[in-house]
Every structure is written in structure tokens, then in C-alpha cells.
C-alpha positions as a Markdown table, in Angstrom:
| # | Residue | x | y | z |
|---|---|---|---|---|
| 1 | Met | -114.9 | 98.7 | -72.7 |
| 2 | Ser | -118.1 | 100.3 | -71.2 |
| 3 | Lys | -119.0 | 100.6 | -67.5 |
| 4 | Asn | -121.9 | 98.2 | -67.9 |
| 5 | Thr | -122.6 | 95.9 | -65.0 |
| 6 | Tyr | -123.8 | 92.4 | -65.7 |
| 7 | Ala | -126.2 | 90.0 | -63.9 |
| 8 | Ile | -125.8 | 86.4 | -64.9 |
| 9 | Ile | -129.0 | 84.3 | -64.6 |
| 10 | Gly | -128.0 | 80.7 | -65.2 |
| 11 | Ser | -124.3 | 80.4 | -64.3 |
| 12 | Gly | -123.6 | 77.1 | -66.0 |
| 13 | Ala | -121.7 | 76.0 | -69.0 |
| 14 | Leu | -122.6 | 79.1 | -71.0 |
| 15 | Gly | -123.5 | 81.8 | -68.5 |
| 16 | Gly | -120.8 | 80.9 | -66.1 |
| 17 | Phe | -118.1 | 80.9 | -68.8 |
| 18 | Tyr | -119.1 | 84.2 | -70.3 |
| 19 | Gly | -119.6 | 85.8 | -66.9 |
| 20 | Ala | -116.2 | 84.6 | -65.8 |
| 21 | Lys | -114.6 | 86.0 | -68.9 |
| 22 | Leu | -116.3 | 89.4 | -68.4 |
| 23 | Gln | -115.1 | 89.5 | -64.8 |
| 24 | Lys | -111.6 | 88.5 | -65.7 |
| 25 | Ala | -111.6 | 91.4 | -68.2 |
| 26 | Gly | -112.4 | 93.9 | -65.4 |
| 27 | Leu | -116.2 | 94.2 | -65.6 |
| 28 | Glu | -118.5 | 94.1 | -62.6 |
| 29 | Val | -120.4 | 90.8 | -62.8 |
| 30 | His | -123.0 | 89.3 | -60.4 |
| 31 | Phe | -123.9 | 85.6 | -60.6 |
| 32 | Leu | -127.1 | 83.8 | -59.7 |
| 33 | Leu | -126.4 | 80.3 | -58.6 |
| 34 | Arg | -128.5 | 77.4 | -57.4 |
| 35 | Ser | -127.2 | 74.0 | -56.4 |
| 36 | Asp | -123.5 | 75.1 | -56.3 |
| 37 | Tyr | -124.1 | 78.4 | -54.5 |
| 38 | Gln | -122.3 | 77.5 | -51.3 |
| 39 | His | -119.4 | 75.9 | -53.0 |
| 40 | Val | -118.8 | 78.8 | -55.4 |
| 41 | Leu | -119.3 | 81.4 | -52.7 |
| 42 | Lys | -116.5 | 79.7 | -50.8 |
| 43 | Asn | -114.2 | 78.5 | -53.7 |
| 44 | Gly | -115.0 | 80.7 | -56.7 |
| 45 | Leu | -115.1 | 79.6 | -60.3 |
| 46 | Ile | -112.7 | 77.4 | -62.2 |
| 47 | Ile | -112.5 | 77.7 | -66.0 |
| 48 | Glu | -110.7 | 75.2 | -68.2 |
| 49 | Ser | -110.4 | 76.6 | -71.7 |
| 50 | Lys | -108.6 | 75.9 | -74.9 |
| 51 | Asn | -107.8 | 79.6 | -74.8 |
| 52 | Gly | -106.2 | 79.4 | -71.4 |
| 53 | Asp | -107.3 | 78.1 | -67.9 |
| 54 | Phe | -108.0 | 80.5 | -65.1 |
| 55 | Thr | -109.6 | 80.7 | -61.7 |
| 56 | Leu | -111.7 | 83.4 | -60.1 |
| 57 | Pro | -111.2 | 82.8 | -56.3 |
| 58 | Gln | -114.0 | 85.3 | -55.5 |
| 59 | Ile | -117.1 | 86.3 | -57.3 |
| 60 | Asn | -120.3 | 88.1 | -56.5 |
| 61 | Ala | -122.5 | 85.1 | -55.8 |
| 62 | Tyr | -126.2 | 85.1 | -54.9 |
| 63 | Asn | -129.0 | 82.5 | -54.5 |
| 64 | Asn | -131.9 | 85.0 | -54.9 |
| 65 | Thr | -132.4 | 87.8 | -57.4 |
| 66 | Asn | -133.9 | 89.9 | -54.7 |
| 67 | Lys | -130.5 | 90.2 | -53.2 |
| 68 | Met | -128.7 | 91.1 | -56.4 |
| 69 | Pro | -128.1 | 94.7 | -57.5 |
| 70 | Lys | -129.9 | 96.1 | -60.5 |
| 71 | Cys | -127.4 | 95.7 | -63.4 |
| 72 | Asp | -127.2 | 97.3 | -66.8 |
| 73 | Val | -127.4 | 94.0 | -68.6 |
| 74 | Ile | -129.3 | 90.9 | -67.4 |
| 75 | Leu | -127.8 | 87.9 | -69.2 |
| 76 | Val | -130.2 | 85.0 | -69.2 |
| 77 | Ala | -128.4 | 81.7 | -69.9 |
| 78 | Leu | -130.9 | 79.3 | -68.3 |
| 79 | Lys | -132.0 | 76.2 | -70.1 |
| 80 | Thr | -135.3 | 77.0 | -71.7 |
| 81 | Thr | -136.9 | 74.2 | -69.6 |
| 82 | Gln | -136.4 | 76.5 | -66.6 |
| 83 | Asn | -138.0 | 79.6 | -68.2 |
| 84 | Tyr | -141.0 | 79.1 | -66.0 |
| 85 | Leu | -138.8 | 80.6 | -63.2 |
| 86 | Leu | -138.3 | 83.9 | -65.1 |
| 87 | Pro | -141.5 | 85.7 | -64.0 |
| 88 | Glu | -140.1 | 85.4 | -60.5 |
| 89 | Leu | -136.4 | 86.0 | -61.3 |
| 90 | Leu | -136.5 | 88.9 | -63.6 |
| 91 | Pro | -138.7 | 91.7 | -62.1 |
| 92 | Pro | -136.4 | 92.4 | -59.1 |
| 93 | Leu | -133.5 | 93.0 | -61.5 |
| 94 | Cys | -135.3 | 95.4 | -63.9 |
| 95 | Gln | -134.7 | 99.1 | -63.8 |
| 96 | Glu | -135.2 | 101.9 | -66.3 |
| 97 | Asn | -133.0 | 101.5 | -69.4 |
| 98 | Asn | -131.5 | 98.1 | -68.5 |
| 99 | Val | -131.8 | 95.3 | -71.0 |
| 100 | Val | -132.2 | 91.5 | -71.0 |
| 101 | Leu | -129.7 | 89.6 | -73.2 |
| 102 | Leu | -131.3 | 86.2 | -73.9 |
| 103 | Leu | -128.6 | 83.6 | -74.8 |
| 104 | Gln | -130.7 | 80.4 | -75.1 |
| 105 | Asn | -131.1 | 77.6 | -77.6 |
| 106 | Gly | -134.1 | 77.3 | -79.9 |
| 107 | Leu | -136.8 | 79.5 | -81.2 |
| 108 | Gly | -139.7 | 81.5 | -79.8 |
| 109 | Thr | -138.4 | 82.3 | -76.3 |
| 110 | Glu | -138.1 | 86.1 | -76.7 |
| 111 | Pro | -141.9 | 86.7 | -76.8 |
| 112 | Glu | -142.2 | 85.0 | -73.4 |
| 113 | Ile | -139.5 | 87.3 | -71.9 |
| 114 | Ala | -141.1 | 90.4 | -73.6 |
| 115 | Lys | -144.3 | 89.7 | -71.6 |
| 116 | Ile | -142.3 | 89.9 | -68.4 |
| 117 | Val | -140.0 | 92.8 | -69.0 |
| 118 | Gly | -141.3 | 94.6 | -72.0 |
| 119 | Glu | -140.3 | 94.2 | -75.7 |
| 120 | Glu | -138.1 | 97.3 | -75.7 |
| 121 | Arg | -135.7 | 95.6 | -73.2 |
| 122 | Val | -135.1 | 92.3 | -75.0 |
| 123 | Ile | -132.0 | 91.5 | -77.0 |
| 124 | Gly | -131.8 | 87.9 | -78.3 |
| 125 | Gly | -128.7 | 86.0 | -79.1 |
| 126 | Val | -127.2 | 82.6 | -80.1 |
| 127 | Ser | -123.9 | 81.3 | -78.9 |
| 128 | Asn | -121.6 | 79.1 | -81.0 |
| 129 | Ile | -119.8 | 77.5 | -78.1 |
| 130 | Ala | -118.8 | 74.0 | -77.0 |
| 131 | Ser | -118.7 | 74.2 | -73.2 |
| 132 | Asn | -119.8 | 71.9 | -70.4 |
| 133 | Lys | -120.2 | 72.3 | -66.6 |
| 134 | Ile | -118.3 | 69.3 | -65.2 |
| 135 | Gly | -118.6 | 70.0 | -61.5 |
| 136 | Tyr | -119.6 | 72.6 | -58.9 |
| 137 | Gly | -118.1 | 75.9 | -60.0 |
| 138 | His | -116.1 | 74.1 | -62.7 |
| 139 | Ile | -116.6 | 74.8 | -66.4 |
| 140 | Arg | -114.8 | 73.2 | -69.3 |
| 141 | His | -114.7 | 75.3 | -72.5 |
| 142 | Val | -113.9 | 72.9 | -75.4 |
| 143 | Asp | -114.1 | 75.1 | -78.4 |
| 144 | Tyr | -115.5 | 78.2 | -80.1 |
| 145 | Gly | -117.4 | 81.0 | -78.3 |
| 146 | Leu | -118.8 | 83.4 | -81.0 |
| 147 | Ile | -122.0 | 85.2 | -80.0 |
| 148 | Arg | -124.5 | 86.7 | -82.5 |
| 149 | Ile | -127.1 | 89.1 | -81.1 |
| 150 | Gly | -130.0 | 91.1 | -82.4 |
| 151 | Lys | -132.8 | 93.3 | -81.1 |
| 152 | Tyr | -136.1 | 91.6 | -80.6 |
| 153 | Thr | -139.2 | 93.1 | -82.1 |
| 154 | Thr | -142.8 | 91.8 | -82.4 |
| 155 | Asn | -143.0 | 88.9 | -84.8 |
| 156 | Tyr | -139.2 | 89.0 | -85.2 |
| 157 | Gln | -139.2 | 91.8 | -87.7 |
| 158 | Pro | -135.7 | 92.9 | -88.7 |
| 159 | Ala | -134.4 | 95.8 | -86.5 |
| 160 | Gly | -131.5 | 98.2 | -86.3 |
| 161 | Ile | -128.3 | 98.0 | -84.3 |
| 162 | Thr | -128.7 | 99.8 | -81.0 |
| 163 | Asn | -126.1 | 101.6 | -78.9 |
| 164 | Lys | -126.5 | 99.1 | -76.1 |
| 165 | Met | -125.8 | 96.2 | -78.5 |
| 166 | Arg | -122.6 | 98.0 | -79.5 |
| 167 | Glu | -121.6 | 98.4 | -75.9 |
| 168 | Ile | -122.2 | 94.7 | -75.1 |
| 169 | Ser | -120.2 | 93.8 | -78.2 |
| 170 | Gln | -117.3 | 95.9 | -77.0 |
| 171 | Asp | -117.5 | 94.4 | -73.5 |
| 172 | Phe | -117.4 | 90.8 | -74.7 |
| 173 | Glu | -114.6 | 91.5 | -77.2 |
| 174 | Ser | -112.6 | 93.1 | -74.4 |
| 175 | Ala | -113.0 | 89.7 | -72.7 |
| 176 | Gly | -111.8 | 87.8 | -75.8 |
| 177 | Ile | -115.3 | 86.8 | -77.1 |
| 178 | Gln | -116.2 | 87.7 | -80.6 |
| 179 | Val | -119.7 | 89.2 | -81.0 |
| 180 | Asn | -121.5 | 89.7 | -84.4 |
| 181 | Leu | -124.3 | 92.3 | -84.4 |
| 182 | Ser | -127.3 | 91.3 | -86.5 |
| 183 | Glu | -130.4 | 93.2 | -87.8 |
| 184 | Asp | -132.3 | 89.9 | -88.2 |
| 185 | Leu | -132.5 | 87.9 | -85.0 |
| 186 | Phe | -135.1 | 85.5 | -86.5 |
| 187 | Gln | -132.6 | 84.4 | -89.2 |
| 188 | Glu | -129.8 | 84.0 | -86.6 |
| 189 | Arg | -132.1 | 81.7 | -84.6 |
| 190 | Trp | -133.0 | 79.6 | -87.6 |
| 191 | Lys | -129.3 | 79.4 | -88.6 |
| 192 | Lys | -128.4 | 78.0 | -85.1 |
| 193 | Leu | -131.1 | 75.4 | -85.6 |
| 194 | Val | -129.4 | 74.1 | -88.7 |
| 195 | Trp | -126.8 | 72.7 | -86.2 |
| 196 | Asn | -128.8 | 72.3 | -83.1 |
| 197 | Ile | -131.7 | 70.2 | -84.4 |
| 198 | Pro | -129.7 | 67.3 | -86.0 |
| 199 | Tyr | -126.7 | 67.1 | -83.6 |
| 200 | Asn | -128.6 | 67.6 | -80.3 |
| 201 | Ser | -131.4 | 65.2 | -81.3 |
| 202 | Leu | -129.2 | 62.5 | -82.8 |
| 203 | Ser | -126.7 | 62.6 | -80.0 |
| 204 | Val | -129.4 | 61.4 | -77.6 |
| 205 | Ile | -131.1 | 59.0 | -80.0 |
| 206 | Leu | -127.9 | 57.4 | -81.2 |
| 207 | Asp | -125.9 | 57.8 | -77.9 |
| 208 | Ala | -123.0 | 59.5 | -79.8 |
| 209 | Arg | -120.5 | 62.3 | -79.7 |
| 210 | Thr | -120.2 | 64.7 | -82.6 |
| 211 | Asp | -117.1 | 63.1 | -84.0 |
| 212 | Glu | -118.8 | 59.6 | -83.9 |
| 213 | Met | -121.7 | 60.9 | -85.9 |
| 214 | Met | -119.5 | 62.7 | -88.4 |
| 215 | Gly | -117.4 | 59.6 | -88.8 |
| 216 | Asp | -120.2 | 57.5 | -90.0 |
| 217 | Thr | -121.3 | 57.9 | -93.6 |
| 218 | Asn | -125.0 | 57.0 | -93.0 |
| 219 | Thr | -125.3 | 59.3 | -90.1 |
| 220 | Arg | -123.5 | 62.1 | -91.9 |
| 221 | Asn | -126.0 | 61.8 | -94.8 |
| 222 | Leu | -128.9 | 61.8 | -92.3 |
| 223 | Ile | -127.5 | 65.0 | -90.7 |
| 224 | Thr | -127.3 | 66.7 | -94.1 |
| 225 | Glu | -130.9 | 65.7 | -94.9 |
| 226 | Ile | -132.2 | 67.0 | -91.5 |
| 227 | Met | -130.3 | 70.3 | -92.1 |
| 228 | Gln | -132.0 | 70.6 | -95.5 |
| 229 | Glu | -135.4 | 70.3 | -93.7 |
| 230 | Val | -134.4 | 73.1 | -91.3 |
| 231 | Leu | -133.7 | 75.3 | -94.3 |
| 232 | Glu | -137.2 | 74.4 | -95.7 |
| 233 | Gly | -138.7 | 75.2 | -92.3 |
| 234 | Ala | -137.0 | 78.6 | -92.3 |
| 235 | Lys | -138.1 | 79.3 | -95.8 |
| 236 | Ser | -141.7 | 78.6 | -94.8 |
| 237 | Cys | -141.3 | 81.4 | -92.3 |
| 238 | Lys | -139.9 | 83.8 | -94.9 |
| 239 | Cys | -136.4 | 83.3 | -93.7 |
| 240 | Glu | -133.9 | 82.5 | -96.4 |
| 241 | Ile | -130.7 | 80.6 | -95.5 |
| 242 | Pro | -128.5 | 79.6 | -98.5 |
| 243 | Asn | -127.8 | 76.0 | -99.1 |
| 244 | Ser | -124.1 | 76.6 | -98.7 |
| 245 | Tyr | -124.7 | 77.1 | -95.0 |
| 246 | Ile | -125.2 | 73.3 | -94.6 |
| 247 | Gln | -121.6 | 72.6 | -95.8 |
| 248 | Asn | -120.3 | 75.4 | -93.5 |
| 249 | Met | -121.9 | 73.6 | -90.6 |
| 250 | Leu | -120.6 | 70.2 | -91.6 |
| 251 | Asp | -117.1 | 71.7 | -92.0 |
| 252 | His | -117.4 | 73.5 | -88.7 |
| 253 | Thr | -118.3 | 70.2 | -86.9 |
| 254 | Asp | -115.5 | 68.2 | -88.6 |
| 255 | Lys | -113.1 | 70.6 | -87.0 |
| 256 | Leu | -114.8 | 70.5 | -83.6 |
| 257 | Asn | -113.0 | 68.6 | -80.8 |
| 258 | Pro | -115.0 | 65.4 | -79.8 |
| 259 | Tyr | -118.0 | 66.9 | -78.0 |
| 260 | Leu | -121.2 | 65.7 | -76.2 |
| 261 | Thr | -124.0 | 68.1 | -76.9 |
| 262 | Ser | -125.9 | 69.9 | -74.2 |
| 263 | Met | -129.0 | 67.8 | -74.8 |
| 264 | Lys | -127.0 | 64.6 | -74.5 |
| 265 | Ile | -125.5 | 65.7 | -71.2 |
| 266 | Asp | -129.0 | 66.7 | -69.9 |
| 267 | Tyr | -130.2 | 63.2 | -70.9 |
| 268 | Glu | -127.4 | 61.5 | -69.0 |
| 269 | Arg | -128.2 | 63.6 | -66.0 |
| 270 | Arg | -131.9 | 62.8 | -66.3 |
| 271 | Gln | -132.7 | 66.4 | -66.6 |
| 272 | Pro | -135.6 | 67.7 | -68.9 |
| 273 | Leu | -134.6 | 68.1 | -72.5 |
| 274 | Glu | -135.0 | 71.3 | -74.5 |
| 275 | Ile | -137.2 | 69.6 | -77.0 |
| 276 | Glu | -139.9 | 72.2 | -77.4 |
| 277 | Ser | -137.7 | 75.2 | -78.0 |
| 278 | Ile | -135.2 | 73.5 | -80.3 |
| 279 | Ile | -137.5 | 71.1 | -82.2 |
| 280 | Gly | -141.2 | 71.6 | -81.2 |
| 281 | Asn | -141.4 | 75.4 | -81.9 |
| 282 | Pro | -139.8 | 75.3 | -85.3 |
| 283 | Leu | -142.0 | 72.3 | -86.3 |
| 284 | Arg | -145.1 | 74.2 | -85.3 |
| 285 | Met | -144.1 | 77.3 | -87.1 |
| 286 | Ala | -143.5 | 75.4 | -90.3 |
| 287 | Gly | -146.7 | 73.5 | -89.8 |
| 288 | Ala | -148.6 | 76.7 | -89.5 |
| 289 | Ala | -147.3 | 77.5 | -93.0 |
| 290 | Asp | -148.5 | 74.0 | -94.2 |
| 291 | Ile | -145.0 | 72.7 | -94.5 |
| 292 | Gln | -144.3 | 69.2 | -93.0 |
| 293 | Leu | -140.8 | 68.4 | -91.9 |
| 294 | Asn | -141.0 | 64.7 | -91.7 |
| 295 | Lys | -137.6 | 63.8 | -90.4 |
| 296 | Ile | -137.6 | 66.5 | -87.8 |
| 297 | Gly | -141.1 | 65.4 | -86.8 |
| 298 | Met | -139.7 | 61.9 | -86.2 |
| 299 | Leu | -136.9 | 63.2 | -84.1 |
| 300 | Tyr | -139.5 | 65.1 | -82.0 |
| 301 | Gln | -141.6 | 62.0 | -81.4 |
| 302 | Gln | -138.6 | 59.9 | -80.5 |
| 303 | Leu | -137.2 | 62.5 | -78.1 |
| 304 | Lys | -140.5 | 63.0 | -76.4 |
| 305 | Phe | -140.6 | 59.2 | -75.6 |
| 306 | Leu | -137.0 | 59.0 | -74.6 |
| 307 | Asp | -137.2 | 62.1 | -72.3 |
| 308 | Ala | -140.4 | 60.9 | -70.6 |
| 309 | Arg | -139.0 | 57.4 | -70.0 |
| 310 | Asn | -135.6 | 58.7 | -68.9 |
| 311 | Arg | -137.3 | 60.8 | -66.2 |
| 312 | Gln | -139.7 | 58.0 | -65.4 |
| 313 | Asp | -142.8 | 60.0 | -66.4 |
| 314 | Ile | -144.4 | 57.0 | -68.2 |
């Protein structure tokens, strides 16, 4: 385990869980909080997990990044719909040689962060985790937890494994979280979309949990067809994912405990949906290569309508 210190920007279902695990393992962690700042400052964090429940009665809690110390790793786990806040949140935390680890859904967010902090600082990552925030300072980890990280470079060109990536991996693994280091961040993001695009979209459109979707033959077939389109989109961007990966994702979801996706929970809470990063950006990248992803395009149009109506914007 290294002596890295961590700043968690977005202390919800993902950032709160990983940050709590890192602190429990003995690392110094600082959490940025918003609506539950006062509650967590007083009561700490509660983690329910299939790997063991625990409570952190005291954490380093802040409601402003100007009050936070400059840490070695800035872990950004905000929803991408809140990325407009990052030009204000990140600069006070930056210091020479620290890095930003971006654990967010979707595609195309790293270039935005690179404009703020510089490309050399940015490490991107995808998280295979089923976790929900169920109350103030209360996170329920349902299943999984693997993280795959890679160095960001211009146009997502493959890059090497850095020493800082190795340190981060060791820190997380000391906390019981498996980390895979990748030389191809772009491929990792497309691989995550193979799951995220069908399940997040259909969970909202069909008002269904993962087990309900997998238990219906027609929906399962539709999910498979959407996954195939994701592979076609990736290929149009010179990113090859084997067809066997589709079956891996179906098997993975069959084993998953009944789960409401993050997009479905956001919809129920009338919060903005991560439509652009998860669906819009991949669609546009494929379209720029003259590849039309018709089923995914239909999901995009349906979700834009549902999201706007849900938040009473139309």
C-alpha cells in the first residue's frame, strides 16, 4: 500500500463506497459532499455490502474544494450530468504531480477534464459495480466492484502503464477492490457500454430491474441485438471487441442480484439522466464514421423525451 492521499469528488454510490473502503484500509481520504454534508459530518458513513457491512463514524468531510487539502489522487465519481461543476471544483485541488482518476460512465469525458487539469494528469476508469445510495451517508453495495483503469492520451491512443496507476491499483487492492490496468482506455470504455447502453436505457423505458429484463425472452433478445450494435459502433471507431464479450455480459447479468440501474434510480428521483455520455456520444462517434446504430438511436430519442417530460421541461 502506498502513502497516497485521496480526494473523493462525488461521494455517492460509487465514490462514497470506494472512498470508504480506502479509508477502512488505512489510507487518508477526504470527501466532498453536498446535500448530506451536515449529516455525514455528524454521523459518518454507513456501508452495507455483500462483502461485509461497516460504519465509518468519522470521515474528513467538506462542502467546498477550497477547504480540502491537495491530495495525490483526485477521484472524480460525479454523474457526468454534473461535469459542468468541474472547472470550479478541480483547480483548487491540483498540485504538481497529482492525478485525476475519472470513474464515470460513458464515453468522451476525459477530453473535458484534460482541458481543465492538463492531459498528463488524467487517468480514466470504468467500474463494474452494483451499488446504490439509499439515504444520507448510507450506501448499499449489491454486487461486484472491479475497476479497470488506463492512461488518457489525445484521441484515446493506447498508452503504457504508469507507476501512479500501479500505486492506485495496490491501494485499491489493499482495500479489497480488484483493479485491472489497461493500455487501451478507449476499448475499456466501449466494453463498458456493451452493458450500460442496453440495461440503463431499457430499465427506464421498460420500468424494469435487470432480473426482470433477463427473465423475458423478447427483452433478452433485444438486449443482445443492442449489444451487437455497440460492437459495431466500437468497430467503426477502430476498436475491436470480440463477439464472445456479449455472452460474457449476459452471463454476468444472469448472476447479478436483482438490481435497479443508476439511470433508473436517477429517473425515479427526477434527476437528469446521463444520456449524452452513455448514448449520445457513442452514437455521434459512430455517425462520424458513417455507421448508423438504429436501435441505439431509437433508445436515445425515447430517453430524451422521457427525461424532459420527467423533469417537466416540455
